[in-house]
C-alpha positions as a printed Julia matrix, in Angstrom:
119×3 Matrix{Float64}:
   4.48   -6.12  -15.23
   2.76   -6.08  -11.91
   0.42   -3.28  -11.25
   1.67   -1.35   -8.25
  -0.65    1.14   -6.39
   1.15    3.37   -3.33
  -1.48    5.46   -1.38
   0.14    7.87    0.73
  -1.01   11.55    1.93
   2.76   12.59    1.52
   3.52   13.59   -2.61
   7.63   12.94   -1.99
   7.19    9.46   -0.28
   4.63    8.8    -3.66
   7.16    9.84   -5.85
   9.93    8.63   -4.47
   8.07    5.09   -4.14
   7.06    5.9    -7.63
  10.58    6.09   -9.23
  12.4     3.43   -7.31
   9.86    0.84   -8.04
   9.31    2.01  -11.82
  12.86    1.6   -12.05
  12.97   -2.11  -10.78
   9.94   -2.84  -13.66
   6.74   -2.44  -12.05
   3.9    -0.15  -13.45
   3.19    2.33  -10.21
   0.03    4.16   -9.52
   0.2     6.95   -7.0
  -2.19    7.91   -5.1
  -2.56   11.23   -2.75
  -5.96   10.95   -1.38
  -6.82    7.63    0.37
 -10.88    8.66   -0.41
 -10.3     7.89   -3.81
  -7.76    4.54   -3.52
 -10.97    1.88   -3.99
 -12.2     3.6    -6.97
  -9.24    4.44   -8.8
  -8.16    0.55   -8.04
 -11.24   -0.35  -10.29
  -9.58    1.37  -13.0
  -6.22    0.79  -12.27
  -6.79   -3.41  -11.66
  -3.52   -3.5    -9.41
  -1.57   -6.71   -8.42
  -0.97   -4.79   -4.96
  -1.36   -1.71   -3.0
   1.43   -0.28   -0.73
  -0.54    1.49    1.59
   0.7     4.26    4.12
  -0.85    3.87    7.54
  -1.37    7.23    9.09
  -3.38    9.33    6.64
  -5.97   11.96    6.97
  -9.84   11.51    6.2
  -9.32    7.65    5.61
  -6.12    5.88    7.46
  -4.44    2.98    6.2
  -6.48    0.94    8.68
  -9.76    1.88    7.34
  -8.23    1.28    3.36
  -7.29   -2.25    4.44
 -11.02   -2.88    5.63
 -12.39   -0.85    2.95
 -10.53   -3.36    0.27
 -10.84   -6.52    2.2
 -14.55   -5.62    1.95
 -14.94   -4.89   -1.71
 -15.55   -7.92   -3.46
 -13.68   -7.06   -6.84
 -10.48   -6.38   -5.13
 -10.55   -8.2    -1.97
  -8.02  -10.5    -2.81
  -5.46   -7.73   -3.86
  -2.24   -8.28   -1.24
  -1.63   -4.84    0.87
   1.3    -3.85    2.27
   1.38   -1.43    4.59
   4.14    1.72    5.31
   4.64    3.4     8.71
   6.87    4.81   11.12
   4.41    2.81   13.41
   6.6     0.41   15.02
   4.62   -0.76   18.09
   3.3    -4.05   18.25
  -0.55   -3.12   18.8
  -0.58   -1.07   15.44
   1.29   -3.93   13.55
  -1.85   -6.19   15.04
  -4.45   -4.01   14.36
  -3.33   -3.76   10.29
  -3.37   -7.17   10.07
  -6.18   -7.88   11.81
  -8.01   -5.09    9.19
  -6.09   -7.0     5.94
  -2.87   -6.49    5.63
  -0.68   -8.87    4.04
   2.98   -7.03    5.56
   3.81   -4.15    7.47
   7.1    -2.58    6.86
   8.24    0.16    9.25
  10.25    3.15    8.62
  12.84    3.68    7.47
  13.61    1.04    4.9
  15.42   -0.16    2.25
  13.5    -0.28   -1.5
  15.07   -3.4    -1.71
  13.51   -4.93    1.09
   9.73   -3.27   -0.66
  10.51   -5.17   -3.59
  11.46   -8.13   -2.17
   8.29   -7.92   -0.3
   6.02   -7.05   -3.07
   7.73   -9.95   -5.2
   6.98  -12.44   -2.61
   3.64  -11.31   -2.34
   2.95  -11.64   -5.92
């Protein structure tokens, strides 16, 4: 069973993702504070990260860079989820290390498909 770490400051979204992805057969850990995501990744050892872009403290761009700079988790795929639909935000996310970029609103089946493709 693949381990997914969802990082989003909005608890409603992390609960939604956790329920939907758990139902789909994934082992999901939800983190609502981006500053602890890398530390928690050492404990959880996720197979993939699902990261919100707009968060306080450390945003999704910065978190991607932190993951890519860490020798232990740098190769873990990252899917960015955001309401930002502009091309510049997508370019910055990819440049920061994101493997995929999904804009809200989206279907949960689309997220599942992208996770499976990256695994």
